[in-house]
C-alpha beads as a LAMMPS data file, in Angstrom:
LAMMPS data file: protein, C-alpha beads

235 atoms
234 bonds

1 atom types
1 bond types

-500.0 500.0 xlo xhi
-500.0 500.0 ylo yhi
-500.0 500.0 zlo zhi

Masses

1 110.0

Atoms # bond

1 1 1 164.398 -222.908 171.073
2 1 1 164.162 -225.868 173.455
3 1 1 162.041 -227.961 171.080
4 1 1 164.314 -227.121 168.149
5 1 1 167.248 -228.453 170.170
6 1 1 165.333 -231.660 170.895
7 1 1 164.409 -232.078 167.218
8 1 1 167.992 -231.643 166.082
9 1 1 169.235 -234.088 168.702
10 1 1 166.623 -236.648 167.656
11 1 1 167.699 -236.260 164.009
12 1 1 171.360 -236.752 164.931
13 1 1 170.736 -239.818 167.083
14 1 1 168.436 -241.300 164.433
15 1 1 171.136 -240.916 161.774
16 1 1 173.739 -242.480 164.081
17 1 1 171.486 -245.478 164.737
18 1 1 170.592 -245.837 161.035
19 1 1 174.180 -245.696 159.784
20 1 1 175.547 -248.002 162.477
21 1 1 172.746 -250.545 161.937
22 1 1 173.444 -250.457 158.210
23 1 1 177.152 -250.989 158.831
24 1 1 176.410 -253.945 161.109
25 1 1 174.331 -255.542 158.345
26 1 1 177.252 -254.963 155.976
27 1 1 179.594 -256.783 158.374
28 1 1 177.164 -259.703 158.528
29 1 1 176.986 -259.875 154.758
30 1 1 173.288 -258.973 154.637
31 1 1 174.067 -255.729 152.771
32 1 1 176.657 -254.856 150.168
33 1 1 179.290 -252.512 151.623
34 1 1 178.924 -249.044 150.107
35 1 1 181.386 -246.119 150.015
36 1 1 179.345 -244.440 152.753
37 1 1 179.601 -247.512 154.971
38 1 1 183.347 -247.780 154.368
39 1 1 183.840 -244.114 155.273
40 1 1 181.915 -244.706 158.494
41 1 1 184.012 -247.785 159.283
42 1 1 187.274 -245.899 158.632
43 1 1 186.183 -243.034 160.893
44 1 1 185.265 -245.400 163.726
45 1 1 188.637 -247.177 163.502
46 1 1 190.462 -243.827 163.459
47 1 1 188.499 -242.460 166.470
48 1 1 187.183 -239.626 164.309
49 1 1 183.611 -238.311 164.267
50 1 1 182.109 -239.510 160.955
51 1 1 181.564 -236.671 158.488
52 1 1 177.918 -237.666 157.971
53 1 1 177.318 -237.084 161.689
54 1 1 179.281 -233.820 161.792
55 1 1 177.155 -232.370 158.992
56 1 1 173.988 -232.563 161.107
57 1 1 175.522 -231.869 164.521
58 1 1 177.781 -228.998 165.616
59 1 1 181.395 -227.794 165.203
60 1 1 183.847 -229.983 167.107
61 1 1 187.522 -230.841 167.278
62 1 1 187.016 -233.754 169.655
63 1 1 188.054 -237.325 168.836
64 1 1 185.122 -239.737 168.591
65 1 1 185.375 -241.141 172.132
66 1 1 185.363 -237.693 173.725
67 1 1 182.633 -236.528 171.329
68 1 1 180.357 -239.385 172.390
69 1 1 180.834 -238.560 176.084
70 1 1 180.049 -234.912 175.328
71 1 1 176.984 -235.997 173.327
72 1 1 175.680 -237.965 176.308
73 1 1 175.969 -234.865 178.476
74 1 1 174.056 -232.812 175.889
75 1 1 171.301 -235.435 175.801
76 1 1 171.152 -235.450 179.618
77 1 1 170.542 -231.677 179.680
78 1 1 167.680 -232.010 177.190
79 1 1 166.184 -234.926 179.124
80 1 1 166.319 -232.875 182.305
81 1 1 164.370 -230.110 180.606
82 1 1 161.791 -232.572 179.259
83 1 1 161.225 -234.066 182.720
84 1 1 160.904 -230.602 184.276
85 1 1 159.091 -228.813 181.455
86 1 1 157.856 -225.352 182.299
87 1 1 160.469 -224.710 184.980
88 1 1 163.221 -222.178 184.310
89 1 1 166.635 -223.882 184.673
90 1 1 168.787 -222.434 187.443
91 1 1 171.747 -222.560 185.098
92 1 1 172.128 -223.477 181.446
93 1 1 175.100 -225.274 179.930
94 1 1 175.285 -223.017 176.871
95 1 1 178.072 -225.131 175.354
96 1 1 175.587 -227.995 174.992
97 1 1 173.441 -226.291 172.357
98 1 1 173.325 -226.992 168.639
99 1 1 172.431 -223.319 168.235
100 1 1 173.577 -221.142 171.160
101 1 1 172.609 -218.002 169.229
102 1 1 168.944 -219.022 169.386
103 1 1 169.255 -219.206 173.180
104 1 1 170.708 -215.685 173.280
105 1 1 167.908 -214.440 171.010
106 1 1 165.387 -215.940 173.443
107 1 1 167.020 -213.945 176.276
108 1 1 166.635 -210.759 174.202
109 1 1 163.016 -211.539 173.316
110 1 1 162.067 -212.278 176.925
111 1 1 163.594 -208.981 178.051
112 1 1 161.958 -207.054 175.204
113 1 1 158.511 -208.320 176.231
114 1 1 159.115 -207.687 179.939
115 1 1 160.457 -204.140 179.486
116 1 1 158.333 -203.205 176.464
117 1 1 161.444 -202.228 174.494
118 1 1 161.893 -202.907 170.796
119 1 1 164.021 -205.998 170.191
120 1 1 166.450 -204.264 167.833
121 1 1 167.347 -201.774 170.560
122 1 1 168.639 -204.497 172.869
123 1 1 172.060 -206.165 172.984
124 1 1 173.533 -208.982 175.073
125 1 1 175.589 -208.038 178.114
126 1 1 177.468 -210.482 180.341
127 1 1 178.503 -210.354 183.976
128 1 1 180.791 -212.975 185.497
129 1 1 179.866 -213.905 189.066
130 1 1 181.947 -215.014 192.022
131 1 1 179.947 -218.223 192.151
132 1 1 180.436 -221.624 190.568
133 1 1 177.607 -223.788 189.232
134 1 1 177.191 -225.700 192.505
135 1 1 176.529 -222.400 194.316
136 1 1 173.563 -221.382 192.154
137 1 1 170.272 -221.931 193.987
138 1 1 167.798 -220.282 191.612
139 1 1 167.443 -218.778 188.119
140 1 1 168.654 -215.303 187.227
141 1 1 166.178 -212.526 187.932
142 1 1 167.159 -210.420 184.932
143 1 1 168.551 -212.840 182.355
144 1 1 169.968 -216.349 182.377
145 1 1 172.838 -217.959 184.255
146 1 1 175.124 -219.897 181.919
147 1 1 178.091 -222.169 182.505
148 1 1 180.562 -224.178 180.466
149 1 1 182.760 -221.388 179.115
150 1 1 186.565 -221.389 179.022
151 1 1 188.935 -218.444 178.827
152 1 1 191.896 -218.527 176.427
153 1 1 194.665 -215.926 176.195
154 1 1 194.249 -214.596 179.748
155 1 1 193.743 -215.689 183.326
156 1 1 190.737 -215.033 185.524
157 1 1 190.889 -213.455 189.009
158 1 1 187.940 -214.824 190.992
159 1 1 188.401 -212.270 193.769
160 1 1 188.316 -209.122 191.653
161 1 1 186.096 -210.806 189.017
162 1 1 188.331 -209.543 186.238
163 1 1 190.828 -210.603 183.604
164 1 1 194.399 -211.058 184.777
165 1 1 197.730 -212.418 183.556
166 1 1 197.869 -216.119 182.756
167 1 1 199.825 -218.345 185.111
168 1 1 202.844 -220.176 183.665
169 1 1 201.826 -223.178 181.523
170 1 1 198.155 -222.232 181.903
171 1 1 196.430 -222.283 178.508
172 1 1 192.779 -222.302 179.566
173 1 1 190.839 -221.049 182.576
174 1 1 187.410 -222.354 183.569
175 1 1 185.063 -219.394 183.872
176 1 1 182.637 -218.975 186.768
177 1 1 178.901 -218.712 186.180
178 1 1 178.022 -215.849 183.851
179 1 1 174.782 -213.887 183.931
180 1 1 173.660 -213.230 180.364
181 1 1 171.118 -210.430 180.115
182 1 1 169.733 -207.903 177.677
183 1 1 170.467 -204.176 177.949
184 1 1 169.566 -201.266 175.736
185 1 1 172.377 -200.583 173.280
186 1 1 172.509 -196.935 174.334
187 1 1 173.196 -197.993 177.936
188 1 1 175.844 -200.598 177.115
189 1 1 178.951 -199.480 179.019
190 1 1 182.361 -200.555 177.670
191 1 1 184.431 -198.635 180.245
192 1 1 186.709 -201.001 182.180
193 1 1 185.661 -204.031 180.143
194 1 1 187.074 -206.114 177.329
195 1 1 184.767 -207.114 174.490
196 1 1 185.694 -210.800 174.274
197 1 1 184.636 -212.777 171.209
198 1 1 183.031 -216.113 172.062
199 1 1 183.774 -219.059 169.768
200 1 1 182.505 -222.609 169.745
201 1 1 185.932 -224.236 169.235
202 1 1 189.592 -223.270 169.006
203 1 1 189.170 -223.050 165.242
204 1 1 187.658 -219.657 166.081
205 1 1 186.714 -217.663 162.903
206 1 1 183.769 -219.614 161.493
207 1 1 182.592 -220.710 164.957
208 1 1 181.922 -217.180 166.332
209 1 1 178.816 -216.968 168.545
210 1 1 178.648 -213.546 170.194
211 1 1 180.710 -210.970 172.102
212 1 1 180.897 -211.109 175.899
213 1 1 181.851 -208.255 178.201
214 1 1 184.544 -209.136 180.763
215 1 1 185.849 -206.781 183.436
216 1 1 189.498 -205.764 183.213
217 1 1 191.777 -203.497 185.237
218 1 1 194.358 -203.702 182.469
219 1 1 194.141 -201.845 179.159
220 1 1 191.823 -203.930 176.912
221 1 1 194.364 -203.507 174.095
222 1 1 196.547 -206.064 175.899
223 1 1 193.851 -208.717 175.567
224 1 1 193.282 -207.858 171.914
225 1 1 196.988 -208.464 171.199
226 1 1 196.915 -211.682 173.246
227 1 1 193.997 -213.017 171.205
228 1 1 191.934 -213.404 174.360
229 1 1 188.554 -215.049 173.860
230 1 1 185.969 -217.347 175.422
231 1 1 185.423 -220.874 174.118
232 1 1 182.378 -223.103 174.445
233 1 1 184.231 -226.323 173.656
234 1 1 188.049 -226.089 173.670
235 1 1 188.583 -229.868 173.623

Bonds

1 1 1 2
2 1 2 3
3 1 3 4
4 1 4 5
5 1 5 6
6 1 6 7
7 1 7 8
8 1 8 9
9 1 9 10
10 1 10 11
11 1 11 12
12 1 12 13
13 1 13 14
14 1 14 15
15 1 15 16
16 1 16 17
17 1 17 18
18 1 18 19
19 1 19 20
20 1 20 21
21 1 21 22
22 1 22 23
23 1 23 24
24 1 24 25
25 1 25 26
26 1 26 27
27 1 27 28
28 1 28 29
29 1 29 30
30 1 30 31
31 1 31 32
32 1 32 33
33 1 33 34
34 1 34 35
35 1 35 36
36 1 36 37
37 1 37 38
38 1 38 39
39 1 39 40
40 1 40 41
41 1 41 42
42 1 42 43
43 1 43 44
44 1 44 45
45 1 45 46
46 1 46 47
47 1 47 48
48 1 48 49
49 1 49 50
50 1 50 51
51 1 51 52
52 1 52 53
53 1 53 54
54 1 54 55
55 1 55 56
56 1 56 57
57 1 57 58
58 1 58 59
59 1 59 60
60 1 60 61
61 1 61 62
62 1 62 63
63 1 63 64
64 1 64 65
65 1 65 66
66 1 66 67
67 1 67 68
68 1 68 69
69 1 69 70
70 1 70 71
71 1 71 72
72 1 72 73
73 1 73 74
74 1 74 75
75 1 75 76
76 1 76 77
77 1 77 78
78 1 78 79
79 1 79 80
80 1 80 81
81 1 81 82
82 1 82 83
83 1 83 84
84 1 84 85
85 1 85 86
86 1 86 87
87 1 87 88
88 1 88 89
89 1 89 90
90 1 90 91
91 1 91 92
92 1 92 93
93 1 93 94
94 1 94 95
95 1 95 96
96 1 96 97
97 1 97 98
98 1 98 99
99 1 99 100
100 1 100 101
101 1 101 102
102 1 102 103
103 1 103 104
104 1 104 105
105 1 105 106
106 1 106 107
107 1 107 108
108 1 108 109
109 1 109 110
110 1 110 111
111 1 111 112
112 1 112 113
113 1 113 114
114 1 114 115
115 1 115 116
116 1 116 117
117 1 117 118
118 1 118 119
119 1 119 120
120 1 120 121
121 1 121 122
122 1 122 123
123 1 123 124
124 1 124 125
125 1 125 126
126 1 126 127
127 1 127 128
128 1 128 129
129 1 129 130
130 1 130 131
131 1 131 132
132 1 132 133
133 1 133 134
134 1 134 135
135 1 135 136
136 1 136 137
137 1 137 138
138 1 138 139
139 1 139 140
140 1 140 141
141 1 141 142
142 1 142 143
143 1 143 144
144 1 144 145
145 1 145 146
146 1 146 147
147 1 147 148
148 1 148 149
149 1 149 150
150 1 150 151
151 1 151 152
152 1 152 153
153 1 153 154
154 1 154 155
155 1 155 156
156 1 156 157
157 1 157 158
158 1 158 159
159 1 159 160
160 1 160 161
161 1 161 162
162 1 162 163
163 1 163 164
164 1 164 165
165 1 165 166
166 1 166 167
167 1 167 168
168 1 168 169
169 1 169 170
170 1 170 171
171 1 171 172
172 1 172 173
173 1 173 174
174 1 174 175
175 1 175 176
176 1 176 177
177 1 177 178
178 1 178 179
179 1 179 180
180 1 180 181
181 1 181 182
182 1 182 183
183 1 183 184
184 1 184 185
185 1 185 186
186 1 186 187
187 1 187 188
188 1 188 189
189 1 189 190
190 1 190 191
191 1 191 192
192 1 192 193
193 1 193 194
194 1 194 195
195 1 195 196
196 1 196 197
197 1 197 198
198 1 198 199
199 1 199 200
200 1 200 201
201 1 201 202
202 1 202 203
203 1 203 204
204 1 204 205
205 1 205 206
206 1 206 207
207 1 207 208
208 1 208 209
209 1 209 210
210 1 210 211
211 1 211 212
212 1 212 213
213 1 213 214
214 1 214 215
215 1 215 216
216 1 216 217
217 1 217 218
218 1 218 219
219 1 219 220
220 1 220 221
221 1 221 222
222 1 222 223
223 1 223 224
224 1 224 225
225 1 225 226
226 1 226 227
227 1 227 228
228 1 228 229
229 1 229 230
230 1 230 231
231 1 231 232
232 1 232 233
233 1 233 234
234 1 234 235
């Protein structure tokens, strides 16, 4: 999964460099301006991510400036892994993946090998911790610690580690570190939890990733009606 992420990032950056270099030559008069180059120029002026880049990247609703800052952070995570290859990250910024589902599949596969359980009998379970990213001193012992998720449609009580009512004018809540692990489907307990869909952006629908389990002391039906969900990139 890690190398696939690096390959996709390299392809994206290469296309950005190629198209921008081509556009620069067009400005200088060394190349004839094409429709593709004009579309790129229009997108840059409008602070919109060029469609040619979107097609080989990931779902986003960010303007170009914010997208570029986010891209730099994604590259930094990959570079950190390259420089520390072989070491298990203490915490993974799951929002920074091209393909977060592949990461979750890797968690399932690792657990299947360790417990000698068939892969198709395992499902992802999540447990929110009381800790923030800065408090994590080592990797998870039974899964993977992930960060970078936001809660929409509900508030989060850090003391009881459970869903709660949103505060006035609060639209998003930053989630604490979440331990993502594999459990056998037959042992997956949904009592006192809300099955929260996780989406990549606020477009929801087509950006669905997986379903997280969040503790709740309130009837889960309330969160269903509120459209409560987790988002990887709400910006």
